[in-house]
C-alpha positions as CSV (number, residue, x, y, z in Angstrom):
1,M,5.3,-28.6,4.2
2,K,6.8,-25.3,2.8
3,Q,4.9,-23.3,0.8
4,S,6.0,-22.2,-2.5
5,V,7.2,-18.2,-2.9
6,F,4.0,-18.1,-5.3
7,V,1.4,-19.3,-3.0
8,K,2.7,-17.4,0.0
9,F,3.7,-13.7,-1.5
10,V,2.6,-13.5,-4.9
11,L,-0.7,-14.5,-4.3
12,P,-1.6,-12.4,-1.7
13,F,-0.7,-9.7,-3.5
14,I,-2.8,-10.7,-6.4
15,R,-6.1,-11.2,-4.2
16,W,-5.6,-7.9,-1.9
17,Y,-5.1,-5.9,-5.3
18,L,-8.1,-7.6,-7.2
19,L,-10.0,-7.9,-4.2
20,M,-9.9,-3.8,-3.8
21,I,-10.9,-3.5,-7.6
22,L,-13.7,-6.4,-7.0
23,A,-15.0,-4.4,-4.0
24,A,-15.0,-1.2,-5.9
25,I,-17.2,-2.6,-8.7
26,A,-19.4,-4.5,-6.2
27,I,-20.1,-1.0,-4.1
28,D,-20.5,0.7,-7.3
29,F,-23.2,-1.7,-8.8
30,I,-24.8,-1.7,-5.7
31,M,-24.9,1.8,-5.7
32,H,-26.5,1.9,-9.1
33,Q,-29.3,-0.5,-8.5
34,L,-30.2,1.4,-5.5
35,K,-30.0,4.6,-7.3
36,L,-27.4,6.0,-5.3
37,V,-25.2,7.0,-7.7
38,S,-24.7,10.7,-6.1
39,L,-23.2,9.4,-3.0
40,G,-20.3,8.3,-4.9
41,L,-19.0,12.2,-4.6
42,Y,-19.2,11.6,-1.0
43,F,-17.2,8.4,-1.3
44,G,-14.2,10.5,-2.6
45,Y,-13.9,12.9,0.4
46,F,-14.3,9.7,2.4
47,G,-11.7,7.9,0.8
48,T,-9.1,10.9,0.6
49,G,-9.7,11.3,4.2
50,L,-8.8,7.8,5.2
51,I,-5.9,7.8,2.9
52,V,-4.6,11.3,4.5
53,L,-5.0,9.5,7.9
54,S,-2.9,6.8,6.9
55,F,0.1,9.2,6.8
56,I,0.4,9.1,10.7
57,Y,2.6,6.1,10.4
58,S,4.8,8.5,7.9
59,L,4.7,10.9,10.3
60,R,5.6,8.6,13.1
61,K,8.3,7.0,11.4
62,R,10.2,10.2,10.6
63,R,9.4,11.2,14.6
64,M,7.2,14.0,13.5
65,I,4.9,12.7,16.2
66,Q,5.9,10.8,19.1
67,S,2.9,8.5,20.1
68,G,1.6,5.0,18.4
69,S,3.2,2.1,18.3
70,P,5.1,2.0,14.7
71,K,3.9,-1.4,14.1
72,K,0.3,-1.0,14.9
73,L,0.7,2.5,12.7
74,L,1.6,0.3,9.7
75,I,-0.7,-1.9,9.7
76,L,-3.4,1.0,10.1
77,H,-1.6,2.7,7.2
78,E,-1.7,-0.5,5.0
79,Y,-5.9,-0.8,5.9
80,F,-6.8,3.1,5.6
81,S,-4.9,3.3,2.3
82,W,-6.2,0.1,1.0
83,V,-10.2,1.0,2.2
84,G,-9.2,4.7,1.3
85,S,-8.3,3.5,-2.5
86,V,-11.7,1.4,-2.6
87,F,-13.7,4.4,-1.8
88,V,-11.7,6.7,-4.1
89,L,-12.3,4.0,-6.8
90,V,-15.9,4.0,-6.4
91,H,-16.2,7.6,-6.7
92,A,-14.0,7.8,-9.7
93,G,-16.3,4.9,-11.2
94,I,-16.2,4.1,-14.9
95,H,-16.9,7.5,-15.9
96,F,-14.5,9.7,-18.3
97,N,-15.2,13.1,-17.6
98,A,-11.7,14.5,-18.1
99,I,-7.9,13.4,-18.1
100,L,-6.5,14.5,-14.8
101,P,-8.8,12.4,-12.4
102,W,-7.8,9.4,-14.5
103,L,-4.2,10.0,-14.2
104,A,-5.0,10.3,-10.7
105,I,-6.6,6.8,-10.1
106,I,-3.6,5.3,-12.5
107,M,-1.4,6.6,-10.0
108,L,-3.9,5.5,-7.2
109,L,-3.7,1.7,-8.4
110,T,0.2,2.2,-9.3
111,N,1.0,3.2,-5.5
112,V,-1.3,0.6,-4.0
113,A,0.4,-2.1,-6.2
114,S,3.8,-0.7,-5.2
115,G,3.1,-0.7,-1.1
116,L,1.8,-4.3,-2.0
117,V,4.8,-5.2,-3.7
118,G,6.7,-3.9,-1.1
119,K,4.9,-5.3,1.7
120,F,5.5,-8.8,0.5
121,L,9.2,-8.4,-0.9
122,L,10.4,-7.4,2.3
123,K,8.4,-10.1,4.4
124,K,9.7,-12.5,2.0
125,A,13.5,-11.3,2.3
126,S,13.1,-11.0,6.0
127,E,11.7,-14.4,6.8
128,N,14.4,-15.9,4.5
129,L,17.5,-14.1,6.3
130,K,15.8,-15.5,9.6
131,S,15.5,-19.0,8.6
132,K,19.0,-18.9,7.0
133,Q,20.4,-17.4,10.8
134,A,18.6,-19.9,12.5
135,I,19.8,-22.9,10.5
136,L,23.3,-21.5,11.1
137,I,22.7,-21.1,14.7
138,S,21.2,-24.8,14.9
139,T,24.4,-26.2,13.9
140,G,26.8,-24.4,16.5
141,I,27.5,-21.6,14.6
142,S,27.4,-18.0,17.1
143,Q,25.2,-15.2,16.7
144,S,27.9,-12.8,15.4
145,D,29.3,-15.5,13.2
146,A,26.3,-16.3,11.5
147,E,25.6,-12.7,10.7
148,K,29.1,-12.8,9.6
149,K,28.2,-15.2,7.4
150,L,24.6,-13.8,6.4
151,F,26.1,-10.2,5.8
152,W,25.1,-9.7,1.7
153,D,21.7,-11.4,2.9
154,S,21.2,-8.9,5.6
155,I,22.0,-6.0,2.8
156,T,19.7,-7.5,0.4
157,V,16.9,-7.0,3.2
158,D,18.2,-3.7,3.7
159,L,18.2,-2.9,0.4
160,M,14.5,-4.1,0.0
161,K,13.7,-1.7,2.8
162,K,14.8,1.2,0.6
163,W,12.2,0.2,-2.0
164,R,10.6,3.2,-0.3
165,V,12.9,5.4,-2.3
166,I,10.3,4.3,-5.5
167,H,6.8,4.1,-3.2
168,I,7.3,7.8,-1.9
169,P,7.8,9.2,-5.0
170,I,4.8,7.4,-6.5
171,S,2.6,8.3,-3.6
172,L,3.9,11.6,-4.4
173,L,2.8,11.9,-7.7
174,F,-0.4,10.7,-6.9
175,G,-0.9,13.4,-4.3
176,I,-0.1,16.1,-6.5
177,L,-2.5,15.0,-9.1
178,A,-5.1,14.3,-6.8
179,L,-4.6,17.7,-5.3
180,L,-5.0,19.2,-8.6
181,H,-8.2,17.1,-9.2
182,I,-9.5,18.3,-6.1
183,I,-8.7,22.1,-6.9
184,T,-10.0,22.1,-10.7
185,V,-13.2,20.4,-9.2
186,L,-13.7,23.7,-6.8
187,I,-12.6,26.0,-9.4
188,F,-14.8,24.6,-12.5
189,Y,-17.6,23.5,-10.7
């Protein structure tokens, strides 16, 4: 039985995003119950470290490093960024001390949403293209003729891959805000 687009793509996005937020809330709650709130400071360091490590994928993709499977590094990028975001959210807590950290958190949440949207949209577009191509080939059309018929669909997939044009500036803005937060903490505390 074929799954709906909502069940196959939208629901996983919502699930991962809400799980990230709920995990941060649960960890923060447990830390408050155990009177370990001060550990939240170190969670910021750990989360930031994981997010920075996730950029190994970007370095590999841009051929700045040569080792590592791009596919495996993409999976590490996704998970390290997600787990790192959970730790940074725990670090932020629900405390309102200054506007800069909150702007950084808003950009973090936007960045994670952007990454998840891109992941699921690209997955949907790629599966759709492969499915249409398989159907055409099963009717006896050659591979090259199927590719010609699906030219516009393949352009759509290529455009979906260009979603990074949006994701990268969001990541950069998050990075700048996080760095400014770190610098101001080092200067003023």
